[in-house]
C-alpha positions as CSV (number, residue, x, y, z in Angstrom):
1,P,39.7,-72.9,-238.5
2,E,38.7,-73.4,-242.1
3,T,36.4,-70.8,-243.6
4,L,34.1,-70.7,-246.6
5,P,35.0,-68.4,-249.4
6,M,32.5,-65.5,-249.1
7,P,32.5,-61.8,-248.3
8,R,33.0,-61.1,-244.6
9,A,29.7,-59.3,-244.2
10,R,27.9,-62.4,-245.5
11,G,29.8,-64.6,-243.1
12,R,28.8,-62.3,-240.2
13,A,25.2,-62.4,-241.3
14,L,25.2,-66.2,-241.5
15,A,26.9,-66.4,-238.0
16,A,24.2,-64.0,-236.6
17,I,21.4,-66.1,-238.1
18,A,23.0,-69.3,-236.7
19,R,23.3,-67.8,-233.2
20,L,19.7,-66.6,-233.2
21,A,18.5,-70.0,-234.5
22,T,20.3,-71.7,-231.6
23,E,18.8,-69.3,-229.1
24,D,15.2,-69.5,-230.5
25,A,14.0,-72.8,-231.8
26,Q,11.0,-71.1,-233.3
27,L,13.0,-68.8,-235.5
28,F,12.2,-70.8,-238.7
29,A,8.9,-72.1,-237.6
30,P,6.2,-71.7,-240.2
31,G,3.0,-69.7,-239.5
32,Q,4.7,-66.6,-238.1
33,D,3.5,-63.1,-238.7
34,L,5.3,-62.0,-241.9
35,E,6.0,-58.4,-240.9
36,G,7.3,-59.4,-237.5
37,A,9.5,-62.2,-238.9
38,V,11.0,-59.8,-241.6
39,R,11.5,-57.1,-239.0
40,R,13.3,-59.5,-236.6
41,L,15.5,-61.0,-239.4
42,S,16.3,-57.6,-240.8
43,A,17.6,-56.4,-237.4
44,L,20.4,-58.9,-237.7
45,P,23.7,-57.6,-239.0
46,G,24.1,-58.1,-242.8
47,V,20.5,-59.2,-243.3
48,G,18.5,-56.9,-245.5
49,A,14.9,-56.9,-246.6
50,W,15.6,-59.1,-249.6
51,T,17.2,-61.8,-247.5
52,A,14.5,-61.6,-244.8
53,Q,11.8,-61.9,-247.4
54,Y,13.6,-64.8,-249.1
55,I,14.0,-66.6,-245.7
56,A,10.3,-66.0,-245.1
57,M,9.4,-67.6,-248.4
58,R,11.7,-70.6,-248.1
59,A,12.2,-71.4,-244.5
60,L,8.9,-70.0,-243.0
61,R,6.9,-71.1,-246.0
62,E,5.2,-67.7,-246.0
63,P,2.9,-67.5,-249.1
64,D,2.9,-63.7,-249.0
65,A,6.6,-63.1,-248.8
66,F,7.9,-61.1,-251.7
67,P,11.5,-60.0,-252.2
68,H,10.5,-57.1,-254.5
69,S,14.1,-55.8,-255.1
70,D,15.2,-59.1,-256.7
71,L,16.8,-58.4,-260.0
72,A,15.2,-61.4,-261.7
73,L,11.8,-60.4,-260.5
74,L,12.4,-56.9,-261.9
75,R,13.6,-58.3,-265.3
76,A,10.5,-60.6,-265.5
77,A,8.1,-57.7,-264.7
78,A,9.5,-55.5,-267.5
79,D,7.1,-53.9,-269.9
80,P,7.0,-55.0,-273.6
81,E,9.7,-52.4,-274.4
82,G,12.0,-54.0,-271.7
83,R,11.7,-51.2,-269.1
84,R,12.0,-52.6,-265.7
85,P,9.8,-51.3,-262.8
86,T,11.5,-49.9,-259.8
87,P,11.4,-52.2,-256.7
88,E,8.8,-49.9,-255.2
89,A,6.6,-50.0,-258.4
90,L,6.8,-53.8,-258.4
91,L,5.8,-54.0,-254.7
92,A,2.8,-51.7,-255.5
93,R,1.8,-54.0,-258.4
94,A,2.2,-57.0,-256.1
95,E,-0.5,-55.7,-253.7
96,A,-3.0,-57.3,-256.1
97,W,-1.4,-60.7,-255.6
98,R,-1.9,-60.8,-251.9
99,P,-1.9,-63.1,-250.0
100,W,0.0,-65.3,-252.6
101,R,2.9,-63.1,-253.6
102,A,5.5,-65.8,-253.0
103,Y,3.8,-67.8,-255.7
104,A,3.8,-64.8,-258.0
105,A,7.6,-64.5,-257.3
106,A,8.1,-68.2,-258.3
107,H,6.3,-67.6,-261.6
108,L,8.3,-64.4,-262.3
109,W,11.5,-66.3,-261.5
110,A,10.5,-69.1,-264.0
111,K,9.6,-66.5,-266.6
112,D,13.0,-64.9,-266.2
113,A,14.8,-68.2,-266.3
114,D,12.9,-69.1,-269.5
115,A,13.9,-65.8,-271.1
116,S,17.6,-66.1,-270.0
117,F,17.9,-69.8,-271.0
118,P,15.6,-70.5,-273.9
119,R,14.9,-74.2,-274.5
120,K,16.0,-75.7,-277.7
121,G,13.5,-77.6,-279.8
122,P,14.0,-81.2,-280.9
123,A,15.4,-80.2,-284.3
124,E,18.1,-77.9,-282.9
C-alpha cells in the first residue's frame, strides 16, 4: 500500500482519528462541549492538546477553542521587547477573551503572518 510521507506517530494519530470518525458520526459535529471534545480527542494516540484545540476550532467550529502552545500565537503575543509569553501565561491572558478565544487566535495568527511576511508597498 502507498503511504504519505509523514512521521509514523502522525500517521498513527490520523488513523486513530479516522477510526473514531467512522465509529462516531458525531465526532466532528459542531456544538459539543469544548472540554469534553478536547479530552476525547486528546485520549487518542498521537493527539495532543494543540491538535485537539485546533480540531475544535476548525472542525467543531468552537469559538472558544484556543491552542495556547502554538508558536505563532506566542510570537504574536510577545511584548514590545520581543519576549514571548509562556503557553501558560498566554492561556491566562486569553481568559479575558472568553468565549471568543478562537477569534483572538485568528487575529494573533494574522499579526504573526504580517510580521513574518511584510507587504511591499506599490513603489517597491
